[in-house]
N, C-alpha and C positions, 0 to 999 in steps of 0.2 A: 461557444467556448464552454459554458456550463448552463444547463437549464434545470429548473425545478418546477415540477407540476404536482399539485396536491389533488389526490383523489380519495375522497372519503377518509380524511385525516391520515392518509399515508402520503409521504413525500417521495416522489420519484425523482432522484437526482441523476442527471445524465451528463457524462463527459461528452462534449459535443464539438469535436474537431475531426469528423469522419475522414476528411481528405488527408489527414496526418495520422490516422489510426489513433486519434485522441491523445497524441503525445502532449506531455505536460510543459506548458510555458510558465514563466513566473506569474503571469496574470491569472493563470488557472489555479496555481497554489493559493493566491490571495482570495480568489473567488470561492474556492472550496472552504477555506478557513472561515470566511465571513458567513457562508451558508450554514456551516455547522453551528456557529455561534447563534445565528438567527433561529435555527431549528430548536436549539436547546431551550429557548425562551417560550416556545409554543407548547402550552399546557394541553392543547387539544390533540397534539400529534400522537399517533398510535404506533407508527412504524416508519422506517426509511428503507428505500430500495436504491442501491447504487448500480448504474449500468453505463455502458458505452454506446455511442451511436455508430451506425454503419457496419455492424458485424464484428467489431473489435472492442474489447474492454478498454485497454490503454497500452500503447507500445512503450511506455516509459518516458523518460525525460527527453524533451526536444533539445538535444545538445546544441544544435546550430543556433537556436534562439538564445540560449544561455551564453554561448561564447560571445555573441554580439553585445551582451550586457553583463560584463564581469561583476558589476555592483550587485546584480541580482543574486549571484552565488553567495556573496557576503550577507545579503538580507535573508536568504534562505537559512543560513547556518547561524545567524546572530541570535544570542540569548543573553539575558541580563545576568542569570546565574547558571552555573554548570548543569545543575539538575533540572532546570526548566526545559520544556519542549520548545524547540525553535519552530519556524514556519514549516520546514520540510517534515518535521516529526509530528506536528499537529494534524496534518492532513491524513495521517495514518491513525494516530492514537485518539484523536478527538471523537471519532465515531463511537469508540468504546465508552466515552463519557456521556453520550446521549442516554437518557433513561428509558429508551424504547428499543425494541429489536431492530437491528440493522442488517439487511440482507444484501449481498453482492451477487449480481448475475454476470457470470464470466463467459464470454464467447470470443472466438478469434484469438488475437494476441493479447496477452496479459504479462507484460515484461517489466522488470525493474520497479520504478516508482509506481506503475500501475498495479503491480502485485502487492506492493506494500500498502496501497490504499485499500485493496480488497482484503488484506489481512486485518485491517482495522474493523471490518464488519464482523458481526457476531456469527453469521452463517453465510457460507459461500456455495452457490449452486453453479456448476460449470457444465458446459457441453462436453461430450466425450472427446471431441476433436479439438477443443481449445488448446492453445499453447501457452504454458506458463514458465517463467524463468526469473531467477534472481540474477540480474545482469551485471551488477557493479564490478565484479572481478575482471570483466572484459576490458574495462577502462582503468584497471589498476587501483580501484577504489573498494571500499567495503560498504555494506548496507548501512545507511545512517538515517532512515526515515521513521525511526521509532518502532520498527518491528522487532528489535532485539528483546524487549521485555515480553513480547507476545509469543514468539516462536516456541519457547519451552513448553507452552501449553498446547501447541499444535503439532510439532514435529519432535522426533527423537533427536538427541544431540548429534549423532553421527550423520543422519540424513540432512539436518540443517546445515552442518558443515559442508557436506558434499555438494549440496545445491548451491551454496554461496561460493565455495571454492571454485567450482567448475563452471558456474553459470549455465548449467545444463538445462536445455529446454525439455519439458515433459508435457505429456498430454493431460487433458482434463481427467481422463480415466486414471492415469498414474497418480495425479495429484490427489484424487480421492483415496486411492490405496495407501498413500503416505500420510493422509490426514490433512493435507494442505487445502483440500476442498471438502466440503461437508456432504455434498450430494452431486451425483451426475444425472443430468437430464438433457435430452435433445429437444425438449420443449420448455425453455426457461420460463416463459410467461405462465404456462399452465402450472408448472411446479411452484412458482412463486405465488401465484394466486391461491393455490391450495394451502400452502403454508400460512399465508396471511389470513385466510379464512379461519384456520384453526387457532391461530394466535389471537385474533381480534375478539374471540368469544371469551377470552380471559380478562380478568381485571387488569387495567393498566398499571395499577400500583403493585400487583403481584408480579407482573413481568419486570417492572423496574427493580423490585426488591430482589428477585432471583438473579438478575443480571449483576446487581451490586455485590451480593454475597459471593457469587462465583468469581467475580473479578478479584475480590479480596483473597480468595482461596488459591487462585491460579497465578496471580501476578507476582513477578519477581521484584527485586529492588528497583523500582522505576527510575528514581532520580539518579542513582549511581549508573545505571545502564545507559540512560540518555546522555549523561555527561561523557561516558566512555565512548559512545557512538560518535559524538561530535568531535571530541578531541582527537580520536583516532583518524577520522576523516580529514581533519585539518592537517594532521601530520602526513597523511598520504598525499594530499594535494600539493604539499611542499616537497615531496619525495622525488628523487631522480628517476626511480624505477616506474613511478606513475606516468611520467612523460613517455618513457619507453613503451609502457603498456598501451597508452593512447595512440602512439605511432603504429604499433603492431596491430592494433584493432582496425586501423584505417589504411594500411599499406600492405602490399604483398611482400615487400622486403622486410624481414623480421630482424630487429636489432637485439643483441644479447642484453640480459639484465645485469646490473651491477650487484656486488655483494650485498646481502640483506643488511638492513639497518638494525640497530639494537631495539628490541621490543620488550 
């Protein structure tokens, strides 16, 4: 489900459901959240690498497993205060709160929730033929995993809208051209090792300070955006057109949408 291996003060975090392209179950959300909290307490930690097992990063939410546990959806979205990050948002945003460089290695499919987790990394290395997509619109939903505050520092407004509106699948090469990926390499391990080698000769306090200052400079109004993400998703989950979108995503027969609600 999730494995963590420490090599010379670098934590290699692997999404490990290769038979399901590392699709996210509720248990994986919990495991990722607990892992990040544990890593944050490790003063010896110098860097984190996130990757997927079996040739794919993550194909997104395991919809079938979630449907079987409706209470899990409530637990994913629950928060005590509107501006707090819920569990779904923490698995994206909390990587940014680690005071060390976080690198995501993207290969194969990186869709929906998988892409949001990768966006939480500070640096993303992708293969040229990897496939990336913001998938939520396919199901009549909007992105709600905490990437909202991050995207303005990664993508231009129009490209962020286009990718989220259409759920378009793009290659790793295209992702790098847009800024969604930091670097393209068809030898992820070698590129990651080279980057780590150059990072780890710097003072850990310097790396932490630079990360903190840049987050302050680039970050949007975090609490307001997180609240809007969650409230908007709840409104969509209760929306008649969302049910139509879910039907259309799984059936050949396409149903027409109702008149748009007030937004």
